[in-house]
N, C-alpha and C positions, 0 to 999 in steps of 0.2 A: 405460567407462562414466564420464560425466562424472563431476567433484569438486562440494563443496558450494559454491564459488568459481563456478567456471564453469556451475552452475544456477540460480545467482544473477545474475551478470551476463546471461545469457539471459533473466530473469526482467525485470529493471531496462531491460533494454533493451524489452523487448515490451510494457511497460505504457507506457516513455515512449511508443511509437510509435502507442499507442490513444487519447493522452490528450485527444484531440477527441470520441471516442468517450465517454468520462467527463466531459464537462464541463471540461474542462482549464482550466488549464493546470496540475498537478499540482506539488507545491513539496514541497521536503525528504523525498524519498522515501527509506526506510531498510529493511532489512533489520529483521523485528521476530520471525520465525523460520525455520526451515528443519529437514527430515526427512526423512530417504530412506524409501519406502513398505515396509512388512514383506517384500515378495517381491523390494524393492531394484530393480524397473523405474522408478518416480518419484521423483522430489524435489517433496515440497510446500514451496512458499517464498510463505511471509507478507509482504506489503512493507506499509508505511503509507504515507502523503502525506497533506499537507496541501492543502485544497481551500478555494477560495472558497466563503460563504454567505451568502443572505439568510436565512436561516432564526434567528433571534436564542435561541431557545430550545436549538437542538442548539447554537449557537455559546457560549452561557453554560453550561451543562453543561462543554462543553470547556474552557472556561476556566478553571472551578471545578478539572477535572481537573488543569488544568496551574499551577494556583495565581497564577492572574493576578486582577487585583482586581476586571475589570467585564466585561460583554460587550461591551465596545467594542473591545478588542483596547487592544493595549498604543501608546499615542502616536495613538489615533484610526488604529491601521491596519485593514483590512479583516479582517471577520470569517473566520475560518476554521474548518473541522472536519478532524478525525483520520478517515481511510476507511483501511481494509484490504482488502486482497484477496489470495485464495492461488491460485498459480499452480502447476500441475502440468505439471512439465518430464519429456521423455521421458529418463530416464538413458543412454540406450545415443545415442538423434539429437541430443540437447540441442534438443529442440522441445518450443516450448508447447503443450500439449494441450487445459488447458480454464484457465479465469479463474472462480474463486466469490469471491462476496461473504462477507466474514470477520467474522463478528458475537462482538462480545466479550460 
């Protein structure tokens, strides 16, 4: 059985390998949550990442959550949104078996 670190590294590499399918580039990829399933067959790894957006409403909400002063971003930076994915990693093989949107 792989440990939590191995499952997390696998999940991070996987999400980086498909960032073009997720509308990448993805920045600031971080581990948000990790848990082993009740039957101990899978790791459920939640990763969060920043992604550029043109949606000013979503960006404004995220800016408020992060305590930034306005929805233009700091120093005119591109607007970002924070997204979360739950990756299901097989605890024996270490392979990613699914990826889902994590709603807050």
